[in-house]
MARRONU-620356 format. One line per field, with one value per residue: residue number from 1; residue in one letter; chain; x, y, z of N, C-alpha, C in turn. Coordinates in steps of 0.2 Angstrom, whole numbers. Layout:
BEGIN
nutor NUM, ... $
tiro A, ... $
panu A, ... $
n.east X, ... $
n.north Y, ... $
n.up Z, ... $
ca.east X, ... $
ca.north Y, ... $
ca.up Z, ... $
c.east X, ... $
c.north Y, ... $
c.up Z, ... $
***
This chain:
BEGIN
nutor 1, 2, 3, 4, 5, 6, 7, 8, 9, 10, 11, 12, 13, 14, 15, 16, 17, 18, 19, 20, 21, 22, 23, 24, 25, 26, 27, 28, 29, 30, 31, 32, 33, 34, 35, 36, 37, 38, 39, 40, 41, 42, 43, 44, 45, 46, 47, 48, 49, 50, 51, 52, 53, 54, 55, 56, 57, 58, 59, 60, 61, 62, 63, 64, 65, 66, 67, 68, 69, 70, 71, 72, 73, 74, 75, 76, 77, 78, 79, 80, 81, 82, 83, 84, 85, 86, 87, 88, 89, 90, 91, 92, 93, 94, 95, 96, 97, 98, 99, 100, 101, 102, 103, 104, 105, 106, 107, 108, 109, 110, 111, 112, 113, 114, 115, 116, 117, 118, 119, 120, 121, 122, 123, 124, 125, 126, 127, 128, 129, 130, 131, 132, 133, 134, 135, 136, 137, 138, 139, 140, 141, 142, 143, 144, 145, 146, 147, 148, 149, 150, 151, 152, 153, 154, 155, 156, 157, 158, 159, 160, 161, 162, 163, 164, 165, 166, 167, 168, 169, 170, 171, 172, 173, 174, 175, 176, 177, 178, 179, 180, 181, 182, 183, 184, 185, 186, 187, 188, 189, 190, 191, 192, 193, 194, 195, 196, 197, 198, 199, 200, 201, 202, 203, 204, 205, 206 $
tiro M, K, S, M, L, A, L, T, L, L, A, A, L, A, A, P, A, L, A, A, D, A, P, A, A, A, A, K, P, D, L, A, K, G, E, A, I, S, K, Q, V, C, A, A, C, H, T, A, D, G, T, R, G, T, P, A, N, P, I, I, A, G, Q, H, R, D, Y, L, F, K, Q, L, A, E, F, K, E, G, K, R, L, N, P, V, M, Q, G, M, V, A, P, L, S, E, A, D, L, K, N, V, A, A, F, Y, A, A, K, D, T, K, P, G, V, A, R, N, K, Q, S, V, T, L, G, E, K, I, Y, R, G, G, I, A, D, K, Q, V, P, A, C, A, G, C, H, S, P, S, G, A, G, I, P, A, Q, Y, P, R, L, G, G, Q, H, A, D, Y, T, E, A, Q, L, M, A, F, R, D, G, K, R, G, N, S, T, Q, M, Q, Q, V, A, Q, K, M, S, D, R, E, I, R, A, V, A, D, Y, M, A, G, L, R $
panu A, A, A, A, A, A, A, A, A, A, A, A, A, A, A, A, A, A, A, A, A, A, A, A, A, A, A, A, A, A, A, A, A, A, A, A, A, A, A, A, A, A, A, A, A, A, A, A, A, A, A, A, A, A, A, A, A, A, A, A, A, A, A, A, A, A, A, A, A, A, A, A, A, A, A, A, A, A, A, A, A, A, A, A, A, A, A, A, A, A, A, A, A, A, A, A, A, A, A, A, A, A, A, A, A, A, A, A, A, A, A, A, A, A, A, A, A, A, A, A, A, A, A, A, A, A, A, A, A, A, A, A, A, A, A, A, A, A, A, A, A, A, A, A, A, A, A, A, A, A, A, A, A, A, A, A, A, A, A, A, A, A, A, A, A, A, A, A, A, A, A, A, A, A, A, A, A, A, A, A, A, A, A, A, A, A, A, A, A, A, A, A, A, A, A, A, A, A, A, A, A, A, A, A, A, A $
n.east 14, 10, 17, 13, 0, 3, 9, -1, -10, -3, -2, -15, -17, -10, -12, -25, -15, -6, -16, -19, -9, -10, -8, -24, -35, -35, -48, -61, -63, -78, -88, -100, -101, -90, -96, -105, -98, -91, -101, -105, -93, -83, -88, -93, -81, -73, -83, -97, -94, -81, -76, -74, -71, -68, -53, -42, -44, -39, -44, -50, -58, -55, -41, -28, -31, -23, -14, -22, -26, -14, -12, -23, -19, -9, -12, -18, -10, -1, 10, 6, 3, -11, -25, -38, -39, -32, -42, -54, -51, -46, -58, -61, -58, -45, -50, -63, -54, -49, -61, -66, -56, -56, -70, -68, -59, -64, -70, -76, -63, -62, -59, -47, -40, -28, -22, -13, -9, 6, 15, 12, 20, 34, 30, 26, 40, 47, 39, 41, 54, 62, 72, 85, 99, 97, 96, 84, 73, 62, 46, 37, 43, 41, 26, 20, 19, 6, 2, -6, 2, 7, 1, 0, 12, 14, 3, -10, -10, -12, -27, -27, -31, -23, -20, -19, -11, 1, 1, 4, 18, 25, 24, 31, 44, 47, 45, 33, 28, 31, 30, 36, 51, 58, 50, 50, 64, 65, 56, 63, 71, 65, 59, 48, 42, 42, 36, 22, 20, 23, 14, 2, 1, 1, -12, -20, -17, -21 $
n.north -229, -224, -213, -206, -202, -194, -184, -180, -175, -162, -154, -153, -145, -134, -130, -117, -106, -103, -99, -89, -80, -77, -62, -52, -51, -34, -24, -21, -4, 4, 12, 18, 23, 33, 39, 47, 53, 63, 72, 76, 83, 86, 92, 104, 111, 105, 99, 88, 76, 79, 82, 96, 109, 123, 133, 135, 125, 106, 94, 82, 67, 53, 51, 44, 32, 27, 36, 48, 44, 44, 59, 65, 56, 62, 77, 76, 71, 82, 84, 88, 104, 112, 122, 124, 110, 104, 105, 99, 84, 81, 75, 63, 43, 32, 23, 31, 40, 32, 26, 38, 42, 31, 34, 45, 41, 32, 39, 45, 54, 71, 78, 93, 108, 118, 135, 144, 150, 153, 149, 135, 128, 128, 121, 109, 105, 106, 97, 85, 83, 89, 102, 104, 112, 115, 103, 98, 85, 75, 77, 69, 57, 52, 58, 50, 49, 54, 62, 52, 47, 36, 24, 27, 30, 41, 56, 58, 70, 74, 85, 91, 106, 120, 133, 126, 117, 126, 133, 123, 121, 131, 130, 119, 125, 134, 130, 130, 118, 103, 90, 80, 79, 76, 82, 96, 98, 98, 108, 118, 121, 129, 144, 154, 158, 146, 138, 141, 137, 124, 118, 124, 117, 103, 103, 101, 90, 72 $
n.up 139, 150, 149, 137, 142, 150, 145, 135, 145, 151, 139, 138, 151, 149, 138, 140, 146, 136, 127, 134, 135, 122, 111, 110, 97, 89, 90, 76, 68, 72, 62, 63, 75, 73, 63, 72, 80, 72, 70, 80, 84, 75, 62, 60, 56, 48, 37, 34, 28, 27, 17, 5, 16, 24, 16, 27, 35, 35, 22, 25, 20, 13, 17, 23, 36, 47, 46, 50, 62, 69, 69, 76, 89, 91, 93, 107, 115, 115, 107, 95, 92, 92, 98, 96, 91, 101, 111, 105, 106, 117, 127, 119, 119, 116, 106, 101, 95, 85, 78, 72, 64, 54, 50, 43, 33, 26, 18, 1, -10, -16, -32, -34, -38, -48, -44, -47, -62, -65, -56, -59, -64, -57, -46, -50, -52, -42, -34, -42, -45, -34, -27, -31, -28, -16, -9, -8, -7, -20, -17, -22, -20, -8, -5, -17, -35, -40, -27, -19, -7, 7, 16, 32, 35, 26, 22, 12, -2, -14, -21, -9, 1, -4, 2, 16, 15, 12, 24, 32, 29, 30, 45, 48, 44, 50, 65, 72, 70, 76, 74, 66, 61, 49, 38, 44, 42, 28, 25, 30, 19, 12, 2, 5, -9, -15, -7, -8, -23, -23, -15, -21, -32, -28, -26, -37, -40, -45 $
ca.east 7, 9, 20, 10, -5, 5, 10, -8, -15, 3, -5, -22, -18, -3, -17, -28, -9, -5, -20, -21, -4, -9, -14, -32, -35, -38, -55, -63, -65, -86, -89, -106, -98, -87, -99, -109, -92, -90, -107, -105, -87, -78, -92, -93, -74, -72, -89, -99, -91, -73, -72, -71, -73, -65, -46, -38, -45, -36, -48, -49, -60, -50, -34, -26, -33, -17, -9, -27, -27, -8, -11, -27, -16, -4, -13, -22, -2, 2, 16, 6, -1, -17, -26, -43, -39, -31, -48, -56, -49, -46, -62, -63, -55, -42, -56, -65, -48, -47, -66, -66, -53, -59, -74, -67, -57, -67, -77, -73, -60, -64, -54, -44, -38, -22, -25, -9, -4, 12, 17, 12, 27, 39, 27, 28, 48, 49, 36, 43, 63, 66, 77, 95, 104, 95, 96, 76, 69, 54, 40, 33, 47, 37, 19, 18, 18, -2, -1, -7, 3, 8, -5, 2, 17, 15, -2, -12, -9, -16, -32, -29, -32, -17, -21, -19, -5, 6, 2, 9, 24, 29, 24, 35, 49, 47, 48, 27, 25, 36, 28, 39, 58, 59, 44, 55, 72, 63, 54, 69, 77, 61, 57, 38, 38, 44, 33, 16, 22, 22, 6, -5, 0, -3, -21, -23, -16, -26 $
ca.north -227, -218, -206, -203, -199, -189, -178, -176, -168, -157, -152, -149, -139, -129, -125, -112, -103, -102, -94, -82, -76, -73, -57, -51, -47, -29, -22, -17, 1, 7, 17, 22, 27, 37, 47, 50, 60, 68, 75, 81, 87, 88, 92, 111, 113, 98, 95, 80, 69, 79, 86, 103, 115, 132, 132, 134, 118, 100, 90, 73, 64, 48, 54, 37, 32, 26, 43, 53, 43, 47, 66, 64, 54, 68, 83, 73, 69, 87, 82, 93, 110, 117, 124, 120, 102, 99, 105, 94, 77, 80, 72, 57, 39, 30, 19, 37, 43, 26, 25, 43, 41, 26, 36, 48, 37, 28, 41, 45, 60, 75, 82, 101, 110, 122, 141, 150, 146, 157, 145, 128, 124, 128, 118, 103, 103, 104, 91, 79, 82, 92, 108, 101, 116, 115, 97, 95, 79, 76, 75, 62, 51, 50, 55, 46, 54, 56, 63, 47, 46, 29, 24, 27, 34, 48, 59, 59, 77, 79, 88, 96, 112, 123, 136, 122, 114, 130, 136, 118, 119, 135, 129, 116, 129, 141, 128, 128, 112, 99, 82, 77, 80, 75, 88, 104, 98, 100, 115, 123, 124, 131, 149, 158, 156, 138, 132, 142, 134, 117, 118, 126, 112, 96, 105, 100, 81, 67 $
ca.up 139, 156, 149, 133, 145, 156, 141, 134, 151, 152, 136, 138, 156, 147, 132, 141, 148, 131, 123, 137, 134, 114, 109, 109, 92, 89, 89, 71, 70, 74, 57, 65, 81, 70, 61, 77, 83, 65, 68, 87, 87, 69, 56, 60, 53, 43, 35, 38, 25, 28, 9, 4, 19, 23, 14, 32, 37, 30, 17, 27, 16, 11, 21, 28, 43, 52, 47, 54, 70, 72, 71, 82, 95, 93, 96, 111, 119, 115, 101, 89, 93, 89, 104, 94, 90, 106, 114, 103, 105, 124, 128, 118, 119, 109, 102, 98, 91, 80, 73, 68, 60, 51, 45, 38, 30, 21, 11, -7, -9, -22, -35, -33, -44, -44, -43, -50, -67, -66, -52, -59, -67, -53, -42, -54, -53, -34, -32, -44, -45, -27, -27, -33, -26, -8, -8, -6, -11, -22, -15, -26, -18, -1, -7, -24, -40, -40, -23, -14, 0, 8, 22, 39, 35, 23, 22, 3, -2, -20, -20, -2, 0, -7, 9, 22, 15, 13, 31, 38, 26, 32, 51, 50, 42, 58, 71, 74, 69, 77, 76, 60, 60, 42, 35, 46, 39, 22, 22, 33, 15, 6, 4, 3, -15, -16, -4, -12, -27, -23, -12, -26, -38, -26, -24, -42, -42, -44 $
c.east 4, 11, 15, 4, -2, 7, 4, -10, -9, 0, -10, -21, -13, -8, -21, -21, -9, -9, -21, -16, -3, -11, -20, -32, -39, -45, -56, -64, -72, -86, -96, -106, -94, -89, -104, -104, -92, -95, -108, -99, -83, -82, -92, -85, -74, -79, -91, -96, -82, -71, -70, -74, -68, -57, -41, -40, -43, -43, -46, -52, -55, -41, -32, -28, -30, -15, -15, -28, -20, -10, -16, -24, -13, -6, -17, -16, 1, 9, 15, 1, -4, -20, -35, -43, -37, -40, -54, -57, -49, -50, -64, -56, -50, -48, -59, -61, -49, -55, -68, -63, -54, -66, -73, -62, -58, -73, -72, -69, -63, -58, -52, -41, -31, -25, -20, -6, 2, 17, 18, 19, 33, 36, 27, 34, 49, 45, 40, 51, 65, 70, 84, 99, 102, 96, 89, 75, 64, 50, 36, 36, 43, 29, 18, 18, 9, -4, -4, -4, 4, 5, 0, 8, 17, 8, -3, -10, -13, -24, -34, -28, -24, -15, -17, -11, 3, 6, 7, 16, 28, 27, 28, 42, 50, 47, 41, 25, 30, 35, 33, 46, 60, 56, 50, 62, 69, 61, 57, 73, 74, 60, 50, 37, 38, 38, 24, 18, 20, 16, 2, -3, -1, -11, -23, -20, -22, -24 $
c.north -222, -211, -203, -196, -193, -181, -173, -172, -163, -153, -148, -143, -133, -124, -117, -106, -100, -97, -88, -76, -73, -68, -54, -46, -40, -25, -18, -8, 4, 12, 21, 25, 34, 42, 51, 56, 63, 72, 81, 84, 89, 92, 101, 114, 109, 95, 87, 75, 71, 82, 92, 108, 121, 128, 130, 127, 110, 97, 83, 68, 59, 48, 46, 36, 30, 33, 48, 49, 45, 55, 68, 62, 60, 74, 81, 73, 76, 89, 88, 97, 113, 118, 122, 112, 100, 100, 100, 87, 77, 74, 64, 53, 37, 28, 25, 39, 39, 25, 31, 43, 34, 29, 40, 45, 34, 34, 44, 54, 63, 79, 90, 101, 118, 128, 146, 147, 148, 151, 138, 123, 122, 123, 111, 99, 102, 97, 84, 78, 85, 100, 106, 105, 116, 107, 94, 92, 80, 75, 70, 54, 48, 50, 53, 50, 56, 58, 59, 45, 38, 27, 21, 29, 42, 51, 58, 68, 78, 79, 92, 102, 116, 130, 132, 121, 119, 132, 131, 117, 124, 134, 126, 120, 133, 136, 128, 122, 107, 92, 80, 80, 81, 81, 94, 102, 101, 107, 119, 126, 128, 138, 149, 155, 149, 134, 135, 137, 127, 115, 118, 121, 105, 98, 103, 93, 77, 60 $
c.up 146, 156, 142, 137, 148, 150, 138, 142, 152, 146, 136, 144, 153, 141, 135, 143, 142, 126, 128, 138, 125, 115, 108, 101, 92, 87, 81, 73, 69, 69, 59, 71, 78, 67, 67, 78, 79, 66, 74, 88, 79, 62, 54, 56, 48, 39, 37, 34, 24, 20, 9, 7, 18, 22, 21, 35, 33, 27, 21, 25, 13, 10, 24, 34, 48, 54, 52, 61, 75, 73, 75, 88, 97, 97, 105, 116, 120, 111, 96, 93, 91, 94, 100, 95, 96, 111, 112, 105, 113, 127, 127, 120, 114, 104, 99, 92, 83, 73, 70, 62, 54, 46, 41, 31, 24, 15, 6, -7, -17, -24, -33, -39, -43, -47, -48, -56, -68, -61, -53, -61, -63, -47, -44, -51, -47, -31, -35, -45, -39, -30, -28, -27, -17, -7, -4, -10, -15, -19, -16, -24, -12, -2, -11, -28, -40, -33, -16, -8, 2, 16, 27, 40, 32, 19, 11, 3, -9, -19, -12, -3, -2, 1, 14, 20, 16, 19, 36, 35, 29, 40, 54, 49, 47, 63, 76, 76, 69, 78, 69, 57, 51, 37, 38, 41, 31, 21, 24, 24, 8, 7, 1, -2, -17, -13, -7, -17, -27, -19, -16, -31, -35, -25, -32, -43, -41, -46 $
***
């Protein structure tokens, strides 16, 4: 009887310690706070809902939350270089970045269109089958056949501004964007013509 009582007492004493060791549940993103940040910081370049703003800036509505957060964090850390974005995120906390990423991720996407009928066949060939003689893999393998991407790993590309996608692929190729070794290796094997064709094709994916 005494031994059972002792075990019960030990268990009761241990319980708070075990609870203290358990990891705290991650706080859910606050969309209202994310919206406030978007209005104060982001909307001038990305529009209030992150949809079809200036082609030089990415469409971020409906982009994967974890991917958006990763990019924002890497701007802040200097892993991804862009003077404008680095200035914008500098005063924001990790929680702020998570909130604004969640806000834009929750927005509906809007379809885009490919503009160059002459190159759309080449763009589709690269996106769906890669470039065999250059060992360029199919974009669809990571970004999905519809361009929806894979949450946290690969961004949504369907409907993205062709100008923006082209600029990013060239930045990867030329070493100006260095936060994805995989994309650098792919882009380094592509010509200007191939980059433009696949970027335009992706703009019309849905």
